[in-house]
C-alpha positions in Angstrom: 13.0 51.6 138.7 14.5 50.9 141.8 13.3 47.4 143.8 12.5 47.7 147.2 14.3 45.3 149.4 12.4 42.7 151.7 13.2 44.4 154.7 11.0 47.7 153.3 8.0 45.5 152.4 8.2 43.4 155.4 6.3 45.8 157.7 3.6 46.6 155.3 2.7 42.9 154.8 2.6 42.7 158.9 0.0 45.6 158.9 -2.0 44.2 156.0 -1.9 40.8 157.8 -2.8 42.1 161.2 -5.8 44.3 159.4 -6.9 41.3 157.7 -7.1 39.1 161.0 -9.0 41.8 162.5 -11.6 42.2 159.9 -12.1 38.4 160.1 -12.4 38.3 163.9 -15.1 41.3 163.6 -17.0 39.4 160.9 -17.1 36.0 163.0 -17.9 38.2 166.2 -20.8 39.7 164.3 -22.4 36.5 163.7 -22.0 34.7 167.0 -24.7 35.1 169.6 -23.8 37.1 172.7 -25.9 37.5 175.8 -27.2 40.2 177.4 -26.2 41.3 181.2 -25.2 37.8 182.6 -24.9 37.1 186.0 -21.6 36.4 187.9 -23.2 33.5 189.7 -26.2 32.0 187.9 -29.3 32.9 190.2 -33.0 32.7 189.8 -34.6 35.7 188.0 -36.7 38.0 190.3 -40.4 37.3 190.3 -41.7 40.8 190.1 -45.5 42.1 190.2 -47.2 45.5 190.1 -50.5 45.5 191.3 -53.0 47.9 192.5 -53.7 48.1 195.9 -56.2 49.2 198.6 -55.7 50.2 202.2 -58.8 48.4 203.6 -59.9 44.8 203.0 -62.2 44.0 200.2 -63.8 40.9 198.2 -60.8 39.1 196.3 -58.2 41.3 197.7 -55.1 39.6 199.4 -53.6 41.0 202.6 -49.9 41.8 202.5 -47.5 43.4 205.6 -44.8 45.6 205.2 -43.3 47.6 208.6 -46.6 46.9 210.3 -48.8 48.2 207.8 -51.6 46.2 205.9 -51.9 46.7 202.3 -54.6 44.8 200.1 -53.8 43.8 197.1 -55.9 43.0 193.6 -55.4 39.7 192.1 -54.4 41.0 188.6 -50.6 41.4 187.8 -50.4 44.5 185.7 -46.8 44.5 185.2 -44.5 41.5 185.3 -40.7 40.7 184.6 -41.9 40.1 181.1 -42.5 43.9 180.7 -39.1 45.1 181.9 -36.2 45.8 179.3 -33.6 46.5 181.5 -32.8 47.2 185.1 -29.9 49.1 186.8 -29.1 50.1 190.4 -28.2 53.4 191.4 -28.0 55.7 194.4 -30.7 58.5 194.3 -28.6 61.7 194.4 -31.2 63.9 196.4 -31.5 61.4 199.3 -28.7 59.0 198.9 -31.0 56.2 199.1 -30.7 53.0 196.9 -33.1 52.8 194.0 -33.5 50.2 191.0 -33.9 52.2 187.5 -36.3 50.0 185.3 -36.7 50.4 181.9 -39.7 48.9 180.3 -40.4 47.1 177.0 -43.0 49.0 174.5 -45.9 46.8 175.8 -44.8 47.4 179.3 -44.8 51.3 178.7 -48.4 51.3 177.3 -49.5 49.2 180.2 -47.9 51.4 182.8 -49.3 54.5 181.1 -52.7 53.0 180.8 -52.6 52.0 184.5 -51.2 55.2 186.0 -53.4 57.3 184.0 -56.7 55.6 184.9 -55.9 55.2 188.7 -54.2 58.6 190.0 -54.6 58.6 193.7 -54.5 54.7 194.1 -51.6 52.6 195.3 -49.6 50.5 192.9 -47.8 47.8 195.0 -44.7 46.4 193.7 -44.4 42.6 194.9 -41.1 40.9 194.5 -40.7 37.3 195.0 -43.9 37.0 197.2 -43.0 39.8 199.5 -44.4 43.4 199.4 -41.6 45.9 198.4 -43.5 49.2 198.5 -46.8 50.4 197.5 -46.7 54.2 196.6 -49.4 56.2 195.7 -49.6 57.0 191.9 -49.5 60.9 192.0 -49.5 61.5 188.1 -49.5 59.4 184.7 -46.3 57.6 184.1 -46.1 58.1 180.4 -42.0 57.8 180.0 -41.4 53.9 180.3 -39.0 54.3 182.9 -39.4 54.3 186.8 -37.6 53.8 189.9 -38.3 51.3 192.6 -37.2 52.9 196.1 -37.8 51.7 199.6 -35.1 49.3 199.6 -33.3 48.5 202.7 -29.7 48.8 201.3 -27.4 49.1 198.4 -26.9 45.4 198.1 -30.4 44.7 198.0 -30.8 47.1 195.1 -27.6 45.6 193.6 -29.0 42.1 194.0 -32.8 43.0 192.7 -31.3 45.1 189.3 -29.0 42.0 188.9 -31.8 39.5 188.9 -34.2 41.7 187.1 -31.6 42.3 184.3 -30.9 38.8 184.1 -34.7 37.8 183.6 -34.6 40.6 180.8 -31.5 39.5 179.1 -32.0 37.9 175.8 -29.3 36.3 173.5 -28.4 38.5 170.6 -25.9 39.1 167.9 -22.9 41.7 168.2 -24.7 43.8 165.2 -28.1 44.1 167.3 -26.2 45.2 170.3 -24.5 47.6 168.4 -28.1 48.9 167.4 -27.4 49.6 163.7 -24.2 51.6 164.3 -21.6 51.6 161.7 -23.7 50.4 158.9 -24.3 47.0 160.3 
């Protein structure tokens, strides 16, 4: 039996040592909490409210103005930042306009489906930080839990809104939760 020299075993030991270090680091990372999308600079979370709206004044309605038009909002907040799972800024490909894409939580999805199913033909106002952003007419039920906010003035405004909404929706989680059960974790 021939004995191997130390120079033949050393590369194998280096690889084994590197693999052991990587396994230890991964095991540690899987138990450490990580944050969701973190802002580059801490900024306050955006306050967002979805409310039914009317074109004429009425009892209990609050007047909001946007670009010279009055819209009258119902007092009940139907969807809020707590109902948003994630937010991302994009450019709408057909018109090239900035939009913020929202994905709702399961509870938010159910609420939006109920609202849009029961109020086709009515306006659904979106108020951000106390200012009316838009009040589109509900054309059909929104059942998928994904929607886009358009009517933003610039790509920078869309980025800021998505960032602040994403920051509001971010919750600390472990790497295993972030991977969503992949790799048998």
